[in-house]
N, C-alpha and C positions, 0 to 999 in steps of 0.2 A: 648720072645716077652714081652716088659714091655707095658700096657695100662694103659692110663689117662683118666680122663674124661676131663680136661682143659688142657691148655697150650698158657701163655702168653710170646709173644716174642716181640722184637723191644722197650725193657724197661731196665733203670737202676734202680738198686736195693739199697737201701739203708736199710740193712738187721738190723742195728742198736746191733751186735752182739759184734763189736768190735771200737768204735767211731760211726760213720756213717755206716761202715761195707760196704762202696760202691763198686759196683759189675756193672761195665759199659757193653753196648752192652748183655742184659741177658736174660734170661728164668725164667720161672716160672711152676713148672707142680704140678696138684692136682687130687686128687682122694678121693673119698667118703669125701668131705668138707677138707681135709688136705693138706699141703703141703708135695708131697712126693719128689720132685727133684726143684733144682734152683742153680744156676751158669752162667759160661760164657755162649753166645748161642752157641759158636764154639765148646764148652764141652758136647753138648748134645750127649745123648747115640744112637748108631745107629740104635739101634734094639727096635725101640719104636711106638707105634700107639696112636692117640688121638684122642677125639669123637669130641670136639670142640677146633678149635686154634682163639687167641685173637691177634690181632695188638695193640699193646700198644700205638704205635702212639710216640712214644720215649719218654715217661712220667718216671719220678723218680715214683719209688714204694714205700712205707714205710708200717710197719705194721700199722693195725688199730688204731686209736687213742683210747685212755684210759683217761675217766674222773673220776677219782677217788675219789672226794668228791665232792658231791651233795646233796641238799635237794630237788630234782626237784618234788618231788609230796607233793603241797599244794594246799590250797584255798585262796582267799583273795588277796588283794592290800596294800601296803605300802608304797606308793610315798609320804603321807601326813607325815609321819616320815622323809623320804629324805629331805623334804622341811622344817620340824623343826630343823633338824642338820645343813642345808646350814643358817638356823637363829640362829643358837649360841647354840641349845639343843645337850648335849651328848648323846652318844649312852646309859650310863650307865642310865642317869636322865631318859632317855624314857623308858627304860626295869622296873625300879622300880616306874614309875607312871602307869605300866599297859600295858604300849604298847610293841613295842618287838616282841618276840616270843608268848607272850601269845595273842596277838592281832591275828596273826596268827592262834593259838591255837581255840580260838572262831570261826572263819571261817569255817577252817579244821573240826571240830566238827559238823559242821552243813551240811556239804556236803556229800551226798552219795557217793558209789565207783564209780559211773558211771559217775559222775560229777568231781570226784577229775582227773578220766583219761581225761576225756575231758579238764580240765583245764590245765593239764599236757603236753598235745598233741603237743602246739605250742612250749613249750621249749624243748620236745624230738626232734621234726622234726628239729630243729635249730643245735642243736649238731649231730644229722645223718647226716645233709647236709654238714656239714664239718667235716666228717670223722670219728666221732666216733662211733665204733666197739663196745666197753666194756664199761659198764657205772655203779657206784658205786650210790644206792638210797638209804638215811637215812630216817628213820622214825623219831618222834620228835615232828611233831606240832597235837598229839593226846593227848597224855600224861595221858590216860588210857585205859585200854586195847582193848573196843570196837575200839578205834579211833584208836591206834596204830596198830590194826591187819587190818582195814581197809586201813590205808597208803599201809602195808607193800605187801598186797595182789595185791594193784594196780600196786605196783614194780612187782611182780611177772608176772601180767599180761603182763608188758609190754616186760616183758623178754619172754614171750611165742608167744605173738601177732606181734611183730615189731622186724626186724633185727636187734637185739641189745643183745648182753650177758649183764645180769644186776647180780650184786652183793649188796644183801639188806645188810642192818646196821641198827640194832635195836638203837636207840636213844632216848629211854623213859626219861632218865636222861638229858636233855635238857634243859630243865626249870623246876620252881617249880607251878604247878599248882595251880591255886586260891581256890580249895577248900581244899589243903595243906597248904596254908600260914602258916608261923610260926611254921610249923613241915615236915621240909626237911629227918628229918631220918626217920619219918613214910613213908613218899612218897619212898625213897629209899629201904624202906622194901617191898613197895608194887611191886618195878621194879624188885626187886630179888627173891622175894618168889613166887610172883604170875605174873605178868606178862610176864615175861623171860620165864619160864617154859611154860608158855600157848602157848606162839608165838612158841618156839621151837618145841611143840608137833604139831603144824599145819604146819612144815617145812617151817618157814616164815623169819626164822633169818641164814645169812652167819656169820657174826661178829658185834661185840657189842661196842658202843661208849660212852660217856660221856663228857660233858661240864663241865671241870673242869677248873672255875675260880671265882671270888670273886662275881659275879651277878651269876655265876652260884651253881656247886657243889665244896665240899671241896675234897682234897686228901684222908683223911681217907672214907666220902662216895663215891667217885670215885672207892676206893680198896674195898668195900665192893661190889659194881657192877662187877668190876674184877674178883674178886674170884666168885660169882655166875656163870659169863660166863664160868672160867676155868672148874668149877664143870660140866658144860653141856657140855663140850668139844670144847668150840667155841674161835676163836680168838679175841683181843680187839685191839683197836684205840682210839685215844684221841683229842677232841679239846684240844691243850695244850699251853699255855703260850700266847695268843693273847694279853691279855690286862693287864697282868702282870706274873710274875714268880711265878708258884704255886708248882714248883717241879713235873709238869705232866708229863712230858717227861720222867724224869729219871723213876719216877713209872710204865709209861708204859713200858718203857725198862725192867724193872725188872719182868714183864709179858710177857716177848717177845712178845711185841705188833707189829703188823703189821706197825702200822704208828703213828707217833705224826704229827699234823696237827696245821698250822698256825704259831707257834712258834717264832714271832718277838721280845719276851723277853727270850728267850731260853738263859739259862748259860751253862758256860764251863759243868760245870758236867753233866747237860743234856745231852750234844753233848757227851760227853766221854761215857754215859750209852748207848745211842743210836749207838753209832760206835760199843760197845761190843756185842750190841745184834741184831744187823742187821735191827733195827728198821726205816724205811724209815720217812725222812722229807718231808711231804706234802706241798708246801707252796701255798698261796692263793691269790694272787696279785690283784685280784678284789675287796677282801673284805679290803685289804691294802688301794687300789687307793678309795673306794666309801665313805670307813669313813675316807680318808682323814688323816690316819696314818703318824708318821712320823719316829717312831721305827720300820729299816728295820731286818727283820730276819739274824740273823749273817751265812751270805753265805759263805765267806771265810773261816771261822772256821769249818763250815761243810764240805766244800771240804777239809780242811787238816787233817782231824778225818777219811774222807773216809766215811762218812754218805752219802747214795744214796738219791739224792734230787727230789723228784716228783713234778709235778704242776698241778692244776685242777681247774674249774671254782669256787667252792665251791656255785654253783648256788642254792639260797634262796631267799626269797621277803625280805629281813631287809637289809642284809649289803653288798650281792654281786648279783643283779639281771643281771647275765652275764650269757648268752647261747653260748657264741664262745670261743673254746679252742683256734682256731687260735690266737684270740687276747690275750687270757691268756696267749701265749708264747711270742707274743710281750712284753707284761708286764713286764712277767718274766726275760725279757733282759734288758727294759728299766728301770724298777723299783727296782728289786733284782739283777742285773747285771751278772746274768747268761749270758754265750753265747749261741750261737744258738744251738748249738751241744746239751748242758745241757738241753735247754729249750725242743728240741726234745725225747732225753732221759726221759725228765720229762713227757711225754704224753705216751711214749712208755713202753721202757723195766723196769723203775725204776717204772713207775705208777701202772704195772702188778705185780710187786713185793710188792707193797703198799697195792693190794688186795688180794694178797696171788693168784695169776693166772699166773706165771711167766710160770708154765709147759706148758700152751696153747696158752699164747698170750705174745705180748709185744716184739717181733723179729720175724722175717723172718728165720724160720729154719725148718729144714724136721721134720715132727712129729706134728707139729704147727698146732694150725687151720687154714685155708685159710681166713683169715680176713685180707684185704689189702686196700691200697688207692693209685688209680694211679691221679699223679700230672702232671698237666701241670706247670712245673718250669725250671728254670735252673739249681739248685744245692738244695741239702737240706735244707740250711742256708734260703733259700727263705721262707719258712714255718713260721719261727720269724721274719722276715724282714718285709712282706707288713703289713699295718695296715688295716683292714677294708676288705681285697681282701680274695675271697676264689679260689683257682687254683684247686679243684677238678674237673678232669677230669671223674674219674668213683669210683666207692665205689665197693668193692666184701666183700661179707659176705657169711662165710662157701663155699666160692669155687663159687659162684655164684653171677656175676654180678647182681647190683640195677640198 
């Protein structure tokens, strides 16, 4: 006799294992927080018992959504910069005048851990309410060891105290702090030799990222960080080719990076390198929209090369104050010409790959975590079709309905 903790019936599945992976009139069983059976309802084995059976009310079920690039934890507000940009001041000019990332650093350094958590909760709850069950949270608004540690501790707390799986990314090389003005190489030494080892010793880091850009760090400085991460056994990813082509995507691919993100100025060489290494392209249409960019990432070339494409909110205070992954999907279709299938893959199976989490999430398969969403929709494409709508009917995390 098979015994299951819970069983969902009267549902349609979008497993995301082969395209949408649709199974109509389906059932899904859970035991110990994992999926143990799924398929057509009329194929249920005859010899099972179940503690709790749920009527899915004819909903479509997808894997829990994954936001694979966020800067969710920070303090402060930068609406003044939004206004300045609308009055003609460029993002680079704002950054060079001491605004941009450094203004958020000032506010974040002054905040306690509890204050940072409280500031983050509205953003977190907005994402969870739209079906996010896995979330990447980057540091990068502290730029010194105590502040970076505080940010990452808050990220870890979110994963312990809320129904969401959190992957943490150390982004110490996000910007040059004021106290290191004119000394970027010295700051990279601090990142590599002091900050990163200390944070790893505290078990706060799952991956390492760098902002490789003219207003950020050079490819040579980026590679120093990658080497330090590699020595500690950590995977890497990169803010690459957002404002110019610095060859960052190809560099990330040489280190078998999980992902290269933004990619508006990605070259053919970068695409080929990513395809060879399996590095995921994470597109961030919120930042593209908010900055009123005109250079689109080379989506068709990425498709042609077989590079997996993920989507994420890039939730951050300066360039993408976006807390809707559903809107991100629509933006991916309207701004970047993704198909609805590509958009849904971008926030499920491909996003899981971008976080190194494909073994537990991203698709509905036996053995994976029972993180899934029930949607009151007519077909899976509806999730990318609607603008400003939330069709979530039920959120299930680790087999438990929320």
